[in-house]
C-alpha angles and dihedrals in degrees: 000000000000120000127194130190114247119205115198132183122289092034096291114159127193145141132249134187105253095226089063095047100045120049098186134038123205137172121231092273091054096054094099091052090046094053089046089052091051091048089051088048093242092120133029103196133012126213109208116206121183 
């Protein structure tokens, strides 16, 4: 299970499980398609893995 640190406004710091934050995972070559999916509202957040 991957965890990431989430920084919110007013200095709030917490943790979230990555699979609940990111709804699409891409490699470096898939970044343009991932951003296109976000622009088309098919994805909210991308997790980029090398």
